[in-house]
Each structure stands twice: as structure tokens, then as C-alpha cells.
C-alpha positions in Angstrom: 37.1 82.7 22.6 34.8 79.7 23.2 36.8 76.7 25.1 36.9 73.4 23.4 34.3 71.0 24.4 36.3 67.6 24.8 34.0 64.6 25.5 35.9 62.0 28.2 34.3 58.3 27.9 35.4 55.5 30.0 34.0 53.3 33.0 37.2 53.8 35.0 36.6 57.4 36.9 40.3 57.4 37.7 40.9 58.0 34.9 38.3 60.4 33.6 39.3 62.3 36.6 43.0 61.8 35.4 42.4 63.0 32.0 40.0 66.1 32.8 42.6 67.6 34.8 45.5 67.8 32.4 42.8 68.9 29.6 41.0 71.6 31.8 44.5 72.6 32.5 45.2 73.2 28.6 41.7 75.6 29.0 39.1 72.9 27.6 35.8 72.1 28.9 35.4 68.6 29.7 32.0 66.3 30.0 32.2 62.7 30.5 30.3 59.4 30.1 30.8 56.2 31.2 28.9 54.2 29.1 28.0 53.8 25.6 24.5 55.6 25.3 25.3 58.5 27.3 28.3 58.8 25.3 25.9 58.9 22.1 23.1 61.3 24.1 26.1 63.8 24.9 27.3 63.8 21.3 24.3 64.5 20.3 23.2 67.5 22.7 26.5 69.5 23.5 28.5 68.8 20.2 31.7 67.9 21.6 34.5 69.2 19.2 37.1 65.8 20.1 35.7 62.7 21.6 37.8 60.5 23.5 36.5 57.4 23.6 37.6 54.0 25.4 36.8 50.6 23.2 35.2 48.7 26.2 32.2 50.3 27.8 28.7 49.1 29.4 25.5 49.3 27.4 27.7 49.9 24.3 31.4 49.3 23.2 33.4 52.4 22.0 33.3 50.9 18.1 29.9 50.7 17.9 29.6 54.4 20.2 31.6 55.2 17.2 29.6 54.0 14.1 26.6 55.6 15.3 28.4 58.9 16.6 29.4 59.8 12.8 26.0 59.4 12.0 25.6 62.9 13.3 29.2 64.5 14.2 32.2 65.4 12.5 34.0 65.5 16.0 37.8 64.2 16.0 37.6 60.8 18.3 40.8 59.4 19.7 39.9 55.5 20.7 41.5 54.4 23.7 42.2 50.5 23.9 43.5 48.2 26.9 44.5 46.0 24.3 47.5 46.5 21.6 46.3 44.3 18.9 46.9 46.3 15.8 43.1 44.5 14.4 41.8 46.7 17.4 43.7 50.1 16.0 42.9 49.1 12.2 39.1 48.2 13.5 39.1 52.0 15.3 40.4 53.9 12.5 38.0 52.0 9.5 35.1 53.0 11.2 35.7 56.5 11.8 38.5 57.4 14.7 41.1 59.8 14.1 44.3 58.3 16.6 43.7 56.1 19.1 46.3 55.6 22.4 47.1 52.1 24.2 46.3 51.7 28.0 48.3 52.2 30.1 49.0 55.8 28.4 50.2 59.3 29.2 47.7 61.7 30.1 50.2 64.3 28.4 50.4 62.5 25.5 46.8 62.3 25.2 46.3 66.4 25.8 49.2 66.9 23.3 47.4 64.7 20.7 44.0 66.5 21.8 45.9 69.9 21.4 47.0 68.6 17.4 43.5 67.8 16.8 42.5 71.1 17.5 45.2 72.8 15.8 44.6 70.7 12.5 44.8 72.7 9.2 41.7 72.7 7.0 42.4 72.8 3.5 42.3 76.6 2.8 41.2 77.8 -0.5 40.5 81.1 -2.0 36.8 81.9 -2.0 36.2 81.9 -5.8 38.0 78.2 -6.3 35.6 76.1 -8.6 34.7 72.5 -8.0 37.8 70.1 -9.0 37.0 67.3 -11.2 39.3 64.0 -12.0 37.0 61.3 -14.3 33.8 61.0 -12.9 34.4 62.3 -9.3 34.3 66.1 -8.3 35.1 68.1 -5.0 33.9 71.0 -3.9 36.2 72.3 -1.7 34.1 75.4 -0.5 30.7 73.5 0.6 32.9 70.7 1.5 31.2 68.3 -0.8 31.9 65.2 -2.8 30.0 63.8 -5.7 30.6 60.6 -8.0 28.6 60.2 -11.0 26.4 63.1 -9.8 25.3 60.9 -6.7 26.6 62.6 -3.3 29.3 60.7 -1.4 29.5 61.2 2.4 32.9 61.8 3.7 34.6 62.1 7.0 36.4 65.3 7.7 39.6 63.4 7.2 38.7 61.6 4.2 37.1 64.5 2.9 41.0 66.7 3.5 43.1 64.1 2.0 40.5 63.8 -1.4 40.7 67.6 -1.4 45.1 67.4 -1.0 45.4 64.6 -3.6 42.7 66.3 -6.1 44.3 69.5 -6.3 47.2 68.1 -8.0 46.1 64.8 -10.0 49.1 63.1 -10.8 51.4 64.3 -8.2 52.3 62.1 -5.5 52.5 62.4 -2.0 54.1 60.7 0.9 52.7 60.0 4.1 54.4 62.8 6.0 53.2 65.0 3.4 49.9 63.8 4.1 50.2 64.1 8.1 51.8 67.3 7.8 49.0 68.7 5.9 46.0 67.1 7.1 46.8 65.9 10.6 49.1 68.7 11.0 52.7 69.4 11.4 53.0 68.4 15.4 51.1 65.2 15.2 52.5 62.2 16.9 50.7 59.2 16.4 51.3 56.0 13.8 51.7 57.3 10.3 49.8 54.3 9.0 46.6 55.9 10.2 47.3 57.4 6.5 47.0 54.1 4.8 43.5 53.2 6.9 42.0 56.1 6.4 42.6 56.0 2.3 41.2 52.7 2.4 37.9 53.7 3.8 38.5 56.5 1.0 38.7 54.0 -1.5 35.9 51.9 -0.2 33.6 54.9 -0.1 34.2 55.9 -4.2 34.2 51.8 -4.6 37.9 51.9 -6.0 39.9 48.6 -6.7 42.8 49.4 -4.7 44.6 46.7 -7.4 43.2 48.1 -10.6 42.4 51.7 -9.1 40.6 54.4 -10.9 40.9 57.3 -8.4 43.8 56.7 -5.3 46.9 55.2 -7.0 49.6 53.7 -4.6 52.9 54.3 -5.8 55.0 51.5 -4.3 57.6 52.6 -2.0 56.6 56.4 -2.3 52.9 57.5 -1.3 50.0 58.0 -3.2 48.2 60.2 -5.9 45.1 61.1 -7.9 45.2 59.2 -11.3 45.0 61.6 -13.8 42.1 61.7 -16.4 44.7 62.0 -18.8 
């Protein structure tokens, strides 16, 4: 079995060395970059499975690296930020990060989060499953493709899996914890509000209005559901 590839992007060499040691002991192949442009080059050429990405980088900051990386990879991304403000976490998640950690962080916890992402379950479906359709939205689980009114919609891995879970059971309410367990995995150890941010991104890409939703509906105090066409 091929070892998972992890790219660690940070301009502080001691942090890179510490993280590398923990991840290599987990049997992972670790590469590193200390600036934004080098990180993008490695993402393009080496196709890592997970990227551990610092926000404060020379050349390009982590947010811009992530924006550009999302045009070429569906790798899982964990953002590292020295600032604990909620807005930084929301910005990171909104541009495509899967998780985040605030510095100073435990390298043991980081390794656990990387393992959790790599063990994330895919939405398994029988080979003969047809596309799910609700309203003018269609999700093909075999091709992992989405169309809205006949036009393709580009989603991240997490956005697709969230939509697939909702559309396969229209009208059924799913709690945040149920979505986390199924999409992120039972051993996810991060903030459950990542669900809200990724669903907000999904709504934006579907042109959905959260106050008058056509597709993804918030059931206050409970969770989310895809509105049934009926």
C-alpha cells in the first residue's frame, strides 16, 4: 500500500521538523514548503493527499494558496493560524479548508486529525445506483458530479459528500453530529460548526437563499435537510 503523502507548509523550520517527525512515525510520506509559491508547485507536481497549511506565509498567504490549490486538487487541507479570531477560521473553511488548528498546537492532535481525514468514509453506493434528483438538482454518486438546471456545479469533496447525504433522503433531517459522523468520520475531533460553514458554501454554489431555501433547509435547533420536491 502506498504511504499517504502529506505536504506541510510553514516558514518556521522547527514546526515543520516537529510535525514531520510525528507524521513519519505514522507511516506517512512528508514533504514541505516554506512559502506559498513553492507549496503550489508541490501540490501541482506531487499531488499530496493532505496539506497542512499555515496562514502566515511569504510570497502568498495561506488563504490565497488554498484558493489557487482548489482549482487543481481535492486534497484534504488543515489550516494552521496563529490567530484565534473566529473570522480567520471561517475564512479558511469558506475557501475550501477541511479543518483548522490554532497555534500553538499539539503535534499529536495534528497527527490525529490527519489520520481522521485519511480515514474519512466515502459515500458508498451500489454500482447500479442512478443519479438522485430533487427539483432541478441532480447528483450522480458514481461519477461524483452535480448538475443544476443542466449545468455542472463544481464542489469540493466535502461539499459533494454533504449534498449526497442530504439528497439521498429528501425531507429527512440530519443533525450536525450525524453529518460529522458520516462525512468527516466517527473519529473527527474538531469543531462541529465546520458543518455550518461547508453547507453555507454549498448553498452559495447552488444559488440557494438560506432565508427562503429551495434546496438546503435549516431545521432550527435540530439540523439540516434537503427540501423534498413534493
